[in-house]
VEXGUVO-505464 format. One record per residue: x negated, y negated, z of N, C-alpha, C in turn. Coordinates in Angstrom, 1 decimal. Layout:
n_px|n_py|n_pz|ca_px|ca_py|ca_pz|c_px|c_py|c_pz
X|Y|Z|X|Y|Z|X|Y|Z
...
//
This chain:
n_px|n_py|n_pz|ca_px|ca_py|ca_pz|c_px|c_py|c_pz
-106.3|-123.8|197.4|-105.3|-124.9|197.4|-104.4|-124.7|196.2
-103.1|-124.7|196.4|-102.2|-124.6|195.2|-102.2|-125.9|194.4
-102.3|-125.7|193.1|-102.3|-126.9|192.3|-101.0|-127.0|191.5
-100.4|-128.2|191.5|-99.2|-128.5|190.7|-99.6|-129.6|189.7
-99.2|-129.4|188.5|-99.5|-130.4|187.4|-98.2|-131.1|187.1
-98.3|-132.4|186.8|-97.1|-133.2|186.4|-97.0|-133.1|184.9
-96.2|-132.1|184.5|-95.9|-131.9|183.1|-94.7|-132.7|182.6
-94.7|-132.9|181.3|-93.6|-133.7|180.7|-92.2|-133.0|181.1
-91.3|-133.8|181.7|-90.1|-133.2|182.2|-89.1|-132.8|181.1
-89.5|-133.1|179.8|-88.7|-132.6|178.7|-89.0|-131.1|178.4
-90.0|-130.6|179.0|-90.4|-129.2|178.8|-89.4|-128.2|179.5
-88.8|-128.8|180.6|-87.9|-127.9|181.4|-86.7|-128.7|181.9
-85.7|-127.9|182.3|-84.5|-128.5|182.9|-84.7|-128.7|184.4
-85.5|-127.8|185.0|-85.8|-127.8|186.4|-87.3|-127.3|186.5
-88.1|-128.1|187.2|-89.5|-127.7|187.3|-89.7|-126.4|188.1
-90.2|-125.4|187.4|-90.4|-124.1|188.1|-91.5|-124.1|189.2
-92.3|-125.1|189.2|-93.4|-125.3|190.2|-92.8|-125.6|191.5
-91.5|-126.0|191.6|-91.0|-126.6|192.8|-90.1|-125.6|193.6
-90.0|-124.3|193.2|-89.2|-123.3|193.9|-89.9|-122.0|193.8
-89.6|-121.1|194.8|-90.1|-119.8|194.8|-89.6|-119.0|193.6
-88.3|-119.1|193.2|-87.7|-118.5|192.1|-88.5|-118.9|190.8
-88.7|-120.2|190.7|-89.4|-120.7|189.5|-90.8|-120.2|189.4
-91.5|-120.1|190.5|-92.9|-119.6|190.5|-92.9|-118.1|190.1
-91.9|-117.4|190.6|-91.8|-115.9|190.3|-91.5|-115.8|188.8
-90.7|-116.7|188.3|-90.3|-116.7|186.9|-91.6|-116.9|186.0
-92.4|-117.8|186.4|-93.6|-118.1|185.7|-94.6|-116.9|185.8
-94.7|-116.4|187.0|-95.6|-115.3|187.2|-95.3|-114.1|186.3
-94.0|-113.7|186.3|-93.6|-112.6|185.5|-93.5|-112.8|184.0
-93.2|-114.1|183.6|-93.2|-114.4|182.2|-94.6|-114.2|181.6
-95.6|-114.6|182.3|-97.0|-114.4|181.8|-97.3|-112.9|181.7
-96.9|-112.1|182.7|-97.2|-110.7|182.6|-96.4|-110.0|181.5
-95.1|-110.4|181.3|-94.3|-109.8|180.3|-94.7|-110.2|178.9
-95.0|-111.5|178.7|-95.5|-111.9|177.3|-96.8|-111.2|177.0
-97.7|-111.1|177.9|-98.9|-110.4|177.7|-98.7|-108.9|177.3
-97.7|-108.3|178.0|-97.4|-106.9|177.8|-96.7|-106.7|176.5
-95.6|-107.5|176.2|-94.7|-107.2|175.1|-95.0|-108.0|173.9
-95.6|-109.2|174.0|-95.8|-110.1|172.9|-94.6|-111.1|172.9
-94.8|-112.3|172.4|-93.8|-113.3|172.5|-92.5|-113.0|171.8
-92.6|-112.3|170.6|-91.4|-112.0|169.8|-90.5|-111.1|170.6
-91.1|-110.1|171.3|-90.3|-109.1|172.0|-89.8|-109.5|173.3
-90.4|-110.6|173.8|-90.1|-111.1|175.1|-88.7|-111.8|175.1
-87.8|-111.6|176.1|-86.5|-112.2|176.2|-86.3|-112.6|177.6
-85.4|-113.6|177.8|-85.0|-114.0|179.1|-84.2|-112.8|179.9
-83.6|-112.0|179.1|-82.9|-110.8|179.7|-84.0|-109.9|180.4
-85.1|-109.7|179.7|-86.1|-108.8|180.2|-86.8|-109.5|181.4
-87.0|-110.8|181.3|-87.5|-111.5|182.4|-86.6|-111.5|183.6
-85.3|-111.6|183.4|-84.4|-111.6|184.5|-84.4|-110.2|185.2
-84.5|-109.1|184.4|-84.6|-107.8|185.0|-85.9|-107.6|185.8
-87.0|-108.2|185.3|-88.3|-108.1|186.0|-88.3|-108.8|187.4
-87.5|-109.9|187.5|-87.5|-110.6|188.8|-86.3|-110.4|189.6
-85.5|-109.4|189.2|-84.2|-109.1|189.9|-83.3|-110.3|190.0
-83.1|-111.0|188.9|-82.3|-112.2|188.8|-81.4|-112.1|187.6
-80.9|-113.2|187.2|-80.0|-113.3|186.0|-80.5|-114.2|184.9
-80.1|-113.9|183.7|-80.4|-114.8|182.6|-80.0|-116.2|182.9
-78.8|-116.4|183.5|-78.2|-117.7|183.8|-79.2|-118.5|184.7
-79.8|-117.8|185.6|-80.7|-118.5|186.5|-81.9|-119.0|185.8
-82.4|-118.3|184.8|-83.6|-118.7|184.0|-83.2|-119.9|183.1
-82.0|-119.8|182.6|-81.5|-120.9|181.7|-81.3|-122.2|182.5
-81.3|-122.2|183.8|-81.3|-123.4|184.6|-82.6|-124.1|184.6
-83.7|-123.3|184.2|-85.0|-123.9|184.2|-85.5|-124.2|182.8
-85.2|-123.4|181.9|-85.7|-123.6|180.5|-84.5|-123.4|179.5
-84.5|-124.3|178.5|-83.5|-124.3|177.5|-83.6|-123.0|176.6
-84.8|-122.6|176.3|-85.1|-121.4|175.6|-86.5|-120.9|175.8
-86.9|-119.8|175.2|-88.2|-119.2|175.4|-89.3|-120.1|174.8
-89.0|-120.8|173.7|-90.0|-121.7|173.1|-90.5|-122.7|174.2
-89.6|-123.3|174.9|-90.0|-124.3|175.9|-90.7|-123.7|177.1
-90.4|-122.4|177.4|-91.2|-121.7|178.4|-92.6|-121.5|177.9
-92.8|-121.1|176.6|-94.1|-120.9|176.1|-94.9|-122.2|176.1
-94.2|-123.3|175.7|-94.8|-124.6|175.7|-95.2|-125.1|177.1
-94.4|-124.7|178.1|-94.7|-125.0|179.5|-95.9|-124.3|179.9
-96.0|-123.0|179.6|-97.2|-122.2|180.0|-98.4|-122.7|179.3
-98.3|-123.0|178.0|-99.5|-123.6|177.3|-99.9|-124.9|177.9
-99.0|-125.8|178.2|-99.3|-127.1|178.8|-99.9|-126.9|180.2
-99.4|-126.0|181.0|-100.1|-125.8|182.3|-101.5|-125.3|182.1
-101.8|-124.5|181.1|-103.1|-124.0|180.9|-104.0|-125.2|180.4
-103.5|-126.0|179.5|-104.3|-127.2|179.0|-104.6|-128.1|180.2
-103.7|-128.3|181.1|-104.0|-129.1|182.2|-105.0|-128.5|183.2
-104.9|-127.2|183.3|-105.9|-126.4|184.1|-107.3|-126.6|183.6
-107.5|-126.5|182.3|-108.8|-126.7|181.7|-109.3|-128.1|181.9
-108.4|-129.1|181.7|-108.8|-130.5|181.9|-109.2|-130.7|183.4
-108.4|-130.1|184.3|-108.7|-130.3|185.7|-110.1|-129.7|186.0
-110.5|-128.5|185.5|-111.8|-127.9|185.7|-112.9|-128.8|185.2
-112.7|-129.4|184.0|-113.7|-130.2|183.4|-113.9|-131.5|184.3
-112.9|-132.1|184.7|-112.9|-133.3|185.5|-113.6|-133.1|186.8
-113.2|-132.0|187.5|-113.7|-131.8|188.8|-115.2|-131.3|188.8
-115.6|-130.6|187.8|-116.9|-130.0|187.7|-117.9|-131.0|187.1
-117.4|-132.1|186.4|-118.3|-133.1|185.9|-118.3|-134.4|186.7
-117.5|-134.4|187.8|-117.4|-135.5|188.7|-118.8|-135.9|189.2
-119.1|-137.2|189.1|-120.4|-137.8|189.6|-121.6|-137.4|188.8
-121.4|-136.7|187.6|-122.4|-136.4|186.7|-122.6|-137.6|185.7
-123.8|-138.2|185.7|-124.1|-139.4|184.9|-124.5|-139.0|183.5
-125.3|-137.9|183.4|-125.9|-137.6|182.1|-124.8|-137.0|181.1
-124.5|-137.7|180.0|-123.4|-137.3|179.1|-123.7|-135.9|178.5
-125.0|-135.6|178.2|-125.3|-134.3|177.7|-124.9|-133.2|178.7
-125.2|-133.4|179.9|-124.9|-132.4|181.0|-123.4|-132.3|181.1
-122.7|-133.4|181.0|-121.2|-133.4|181.1|-120.6|-132.6|180.0
-121.2|-132.8|178.8|-120.6|-132.0|177.6|-120.9|-130.5|177.8
-122.0|-130.2|178.3|-122.3|-128.8|178.5|-121.3|-128.2|179.6
-121.0|-129.0|180.6|-120.0|-128.5|181.6|-118.7|-128.4|180.9
-118.3|-129.3|180.1|-117.0|-129.2|179.4|-116.9|-128.0|178.5
-118.0|-127.7|177.8|-118.0|-126.5|177.0|-117.9|-125.2|177.8
-118.6|-125.2|178.9|-118.5|-124.0|179.8|-117.1|-123.8|180.3
-116.5|-124.9|180.7|-115.1|-124.8|181.3|-114.0|-124.5|180.2
-114.3|-124.8|179.0|-113.4|-124.3|177.9|-113.3|-122.8|177.9
-114.4|-122.2|178.4|-114.5|-120.7|178.3|-114.2|-120.1|179.7
-114.7|-120.6|180.8|-114.5|-120.0|182.1|-113.2|-120.4|182.7
-112.4|-121.1|182.0|-111.0|-121.4|182.6|-110.2|-120.1|182.7
-110.8|-119.0|182.2|-110.1|-117.7|182.4|-110.3|-117.2|183.8
-111.2|-117.8|184.6|-111.4|-117.4|186.0|-110.2|-117.7|186.8
-109.8|-116.8|187.7|-108.6|-117.0|188.5|-108.8|-117.9|189.7
-107.8|-118.7|190.0|-107.8|-119.6|191.1|-106.9|-119.0|192.2
-107.5|-118.5|193.3|-106.7|-117.8|194.3|-105.6|-118.7|195.0
-105.8|-120.0|194.8|-104.8|-121.0|195.4|-103.4|-120.9|194.7
-103.5|-120.6|193.4|-102.2|-120.4|192.6|-101.9|-119.0|192.4
-101.4|-118.4|193.5|-101.2|-116.9|193.5|-100.2|-116.5|192.4
-99.3|-117.4|192.0|-98.2|-117.0|191.1|-98.7|-117.2|189.6
-99.9|-117.7|189.4|-100.4|-117.8|188.0|-101.7|-117.0|187.9
-101.7|-116.0|187.1|-102.9|-115.3|186.8|-103.6|-116.0|185.6
-104.6|-116.8|185.9|-105.3|-117.6|184.8|-105.9|-116.7|183.7
-106.4|-115.6|184.1|-107.0|-114.7|183.1|-105.9|-114.2|182.1
-104.7|-113.8|182.6|-103.7|-113.4|181.7|-103.1|-114.5|180.9
-103.0|-115.7|181.6|-102.5|-116.9|180.9|-103.4|-117.3|179.8
-104.7|-117.1|180.0|-105.7|-117.4|178.9|-105.5|-116.5|177.7
-105.3|-115.2|178.0|-105.0|-114.2|177.0|-103.7|-114.6|176.2
-102.7|-115.0|177.0|-101.5|-115.5|176.4|-101.7|-116.6|175.4
-102.5|-117.6|175.9|-102.7|-118.8|175.0|-103.5|-118.4|173.8
-104.4|-117.5|173.9|-105.2|-117.0|172.7|-104.3|-116.4|171.7
-103.4|-115.5|172.2|-102.6|-114.7|171.3|-101.3|-115.4|170.8
-100.8|-116.2|171.7|-99.4|-116.8|171.4|-99.4|-118.3|171.4
-100.4|-118.9|171.9|-100.4|-120.4|172.2|-100.1|-121.2|170.9
-100.6|-120.7|169.8|-100.4|-121.5|168.5|-99.0|-121.6|168.2
-98.1|-120.6|168.6|-96.7|-120.7|168.3|-96.0|-121.8|169.1
-96.7|-122.4|170.0|-96.1|-123.5|170.8|-96.1|-124.8|169.9
-97.1|-124.9|169.0|-97.1|-126.1|168.2|-97.2|-125.9|166.7
-97.5|-124.7|166.2|-97.4|-124.4|164.8|-95.9|-124.0|164.5
-95.1|-125.0|164.5|-93.6|-124.8|164.4|-93.0|-125.9|163.4
-91.8|-125.6|163.0|-91.1|-126.5|162.0|-90.9|-127.9|162.7
-90.5|-127.9|164.0|-90.1|-129.1|164.6|-91.3|-129.8|165.3
-92.5|-129.6|164.9|-93.7|-130.1|165.6|-93.7|-131.6|165.7
-93.2|-132.3|164.6|-93.3|-133.8|164.6|-92.3|-134.3|165.6
-91.1|-133.8|165.7|-90.1|-134.2|166.6|-90.6|-134.0|168.1
-91.2|-132.8|168.3|-91.7|-132.5|169.7|-92.9|-133.3|170.0
-93.7|-133.6|169.0|-94.8|-134.5|169.3|-94.4|-135.9|169.7
-93.4|-136.4|169.0|-92.8|-137.7|169.3|-92.2|-137.7|170.7
-91.7|-136.6|171.1|-91.1|-136.5|172.5|-92.2|-136.3|173.5
-93.5|-136.2|173.1|-94.6|-136.2|174.1|-94.8|-134.8|174.6
-94.3|-133.7|173.9|-94.5|-132.4|174.5|-95.9|-131.8|174.3
-96.7|-132.4|173.5|-98.1|-131.9|173.4|-99.1|-132.9|174.1
-98.6|-133.7|175.0|-99.5|-134.6|175.7|-100.6|-133.9|176.4
-100.4|-132.8|177.1|-101.4|-132.2|177.8|-102.6|-131.7|176.9
-102.2|-131.2|175.8|-103.3|-130.7|174.8|-104.0|-132.0|174.3
-103.3|-133.0|173.9|-104.0|-134.2|173.4|-104.8|-134.9|174.4
-104.4|-134.8|175.7|-105.2|-135.4|176.8|-106.5|-134.6|177.0
-106.4|-133.3|176.9|-107.6|-132.5|177.1|-108.6|-132.8|175.9
-108.1|-132.8|174.7|-108.9|-133.1|173.6|-109.6|-134.5|173.7
-108.8|-135.5|174.2|-109.3|-136.8|174.3|-110.4|-136.9|175.4
-110.2|-136.1|176.4|-111.2|-136.1|177.5|-112.6|-135.6|176.9
-112.6|-134.5|176.2|-113.8|-134.0|175.7|-114.3|-134.9|174.6
-113.4|-135.5|173.8|-113.8|-136.4|172.7|-114.6|-137.6|173.3
-114.1|-138.1|174.5|-114.8|-139.3|175.1|-116.2|-138.9|175.6
-116.4|-137.7|176.0|-117.7|-137.2|176.4|-118.6|-137.1|175.2
-118.1|-136.6|174.1|-118.8|-136.5|172.9|-119.3|-137.9|172.4
-118.5|-138.9|172.5|-118.9|-140.2|172.1|-120.0|-140.8|173.1
-119.9|-140.4|174.3|-121.0|-140.8|175.3|-122.3|-140.2|174.8
-122.3|-139.0|174.3|-123.5|-138.3|173.8|-124.0|-139.0|172.6
-123.1|-139.3|171.6|-123.5|-139.9|170.4|-122.5|-140.9|170.0
-122.6|-142.2|170.4|-121.6|-143.2|170.1|-121.3|-143.4|168.6
-122.2|-143.0|167.7|-122.1|-143.2|166.3|-121.4|-142.0|165.6
-121.1|-141.0|166.3|-120.5|-139.8|165.7|-119.1|-140.1|165.3
-118.7|-139.9|164.1|-117.3|-140.4|163.6|-116.2|-139.4|163.8
-116.5|-138.2|164.2|-115.5|-137.2|164.2|-115.3|-136.5|165.6
-115.3|-137.3|166.6|-115.3|-136.8|168.0|-114.0|-136.0|168.3
-112.8|-136.6|167.8|-111.6|-135.9|168.1|-111.5|-134.5|167.4
-112.0|-134.5|166.2|-112.0|-133.3|165.4|-112.9|-132.2|166.0
-114.1|-132.7|166.4|-115.0|-131.8|167.1|-114.4|-131.2|168.4
-113.8|-132.1|169.1|-113.3|-131.7|170.4|-112.2|-130.6|170.2
-111.2|-130.9|169.4|-110.1|-130.0|169.2|-110.6|-128.6|168.6
-111.7|-128.7|167.7|-112.2|-127.5|167.1|-113.0|-126.7|168.1
-113.6|-127.3|169.1|-114.3|-126.6|170.2|-113.3|-125.7|170.9
-112.1|-126.3|171.3|-111.1|-125.5|172.0|-110.5|-124.4|171.1
-110.2|-124.7|169.8|-109.7|-123.7|168.9|-110.7|-122.6|168.6
-112.0|-123.0|168.4|-113.0|-122.1|168.2|-113.2|-121.1|169.3
-113.2|-121.7|170.5|-113.4|-120.8|171.7|-112.3|-119.7|171.8
-111.1|-120.1|171.6|-110.0|-119.1|171.6|-110.0|-118.2|170.5
-110.3|-118.7|169.3|-110.3|-117.8|168.1|-111.4|-116.8|168.1
-112.6|-117.2|168.6|-113.7|-116.3|168.6|-113.5|-115.2|169.7
-112.9|-115.5|170.8|-112.5|-114.5|171.7|-111.5|-113.5|171.1
-110.6|-114.0|170.4|-109.5|-113.2|169.8|-110.2|-112.3|168.7
-111.0|-112.9|167.9|-111.7|-112.2|166.8|-112.6|-111.1|167.4
-113.4|-111.4|168.4|-114.3|-110.4|169.0|-113.5|-109.2|169.5
-112.3|-109.5|170.1|-111.5|-108.5|170.7|-110.7|-107.6|169.6
-110.3|-108.3|168.6|-109.3|-107.7|167.7|-109.7|-107.6|166.2
-110.5|-108.6|165.7|-110.9|-108.6|164.3|-112.5|-108.9|164.3
-113.2|-107.9|164.8|-114.7|-108.1|165.0|-115.5|-108.5|163.8
-115.0|-108.2|162.6|-115.7|-108.6|161.4|-115.6|-110.1|161.1
-114.8|-110.8|161.9|-114.7|-112.3|161.7|-115.5|-113.0|162.7
-116.3|-112.3|163.5|-117.0|-113.0|164.6|-118.4|-112.4|164.7
-119.4|-113.3|165.0|-120.8|-112.8|165.3|-120.9|-112.4|166.8
-119.9|-112.6|167.6|-119.9|-112.2|169.0|-119.3|-110.8|169.2
-119.7|-110.2|170.3|-119.2|-108.9|170.6|-118.4|-108.9|171.9
-117.3|-108.1|171.9|-116.6|-108.0|173.1|-117.4|-107.4|174.2
-117.1|-107.7|175.5|-117.8|-107.1|176.6|-118.2|-108.1|177.6
-119.0|-107.7|178.6|-119.3|-108.6|179.7|-120.0|-109.9|179.3
-120.8|-109.8|178.2|-121.6|-111.0|177.8|-120.8|-111.9|176.9
-119.6|-111.6|176.6|-118.8|-112.4|175.6|-118.8|-113.9|176.0
-118.4|-114.2|177.2|-118.2|-115.6|177.6|-119.6|-116.3|177.6
-120.6|-115.6|178.1|-122.0|-116.2|178.0|-122.4|-116.5|176.6
-122.2|-115.6|175.7|-122.6|-115.8|174.3|-121.7|-116.8|173.6
-120.5|-116.9|174.0|-119.6|-117.9|173.4|-120.0|-119.3|173.8
-120.3|-119.5|175.1|-120.8|-120.8|175.6|-122.1|-121.2|174.8
-123.0|-120.3|174.7|-124.2|-120.5|173.9|-123.9|-120.9|172.5
-123.0|-120.2|171.8|-122.7|-120.5|170.5|-122.0|-121.9|170.3
-121.1|-122.2|171.2|-120.4|-123.5|171.1|-121.4|-124.6|171.3
-122.3|-124.4|172.3|-123.3|-125.4|172.5|-124.3|-125.6|171.3
-124.6|-124.5|170.7|-125.5|-124.5|169.5|-124.8|-125.4|168.4
-123.6|-125.1|168.0|-122.9|-125.9|167.0|-122.8|-127.3|167.4
-122.3|-127.6|168.6|-122.0|-128.9|169.1|-123.2|-129.8|169.0
-124.3|-129.4|169.7|-125.5|-130.3|169.8|-126.3|-130.3|168.5
-126.2|-129.3|167.6|-126.8|-129.5|166.3|-126.1|-130.6|165.5
-124.8|-130.6|165.6|-124.0|-131.6|164.9|-124.3|-133.0|165.4
-124.3|-133.1|166.8|-124.4|-134.4|167.4|-125.9|-134.9|167.3
-126.8|-134.1|167.1|-128.2|-134.5|166.9|-128.5|-135.0|165.5
-127.6|-134.8|164.6|-127.8|-135.3|163.2|-127.7|-136.8|163.2
-128.6|-137.5|162.5|-128.6|-138.9|162.5|-128.3|-139.4|161.0
//
């Protein structure tokens, strides 16, 4: 089943999820940014890849920063969706938190329903380039405009589960956001800067990462 997320309409001029051209644009922007890097990526190159024009792309996005923020927001909504659907009807908060941690990692798995979005490549993009969506000079203005709502909503969801596990824990939002950042950073370090991680790249990376995140999380929450 194809999934459409209701993202902040200030991210785009026209929602690319609503047209075949827009979906093609998203599909190939993920591929190109993964291949070229965000700095070398341009709307001209994207237009060439989809046999269209730069003008058509500018009908959807004001600039490539907003495109990156759209892709990041879509990914944050995807992770939130996985956590919600996989923890539905689960009463035990500890089990819910374990599910949340697992889904922070396995959100890289592809959903065949969204053929135009390769979740695996999108996750790689978020790891390498996602910080550029909010580590920016205008972050306060964009935050006031609600452009980071999807990320904050994801962090709040996991924070609420943490509070269920330990209602007295005073740093639930910080722990929640750090779980997401740690998951992405440790994958990046294992792949590119291995001396900064105790994890090793390879088939067991996701499994070991889930184990590590659980270790830190529940050790912290068990402290009284």
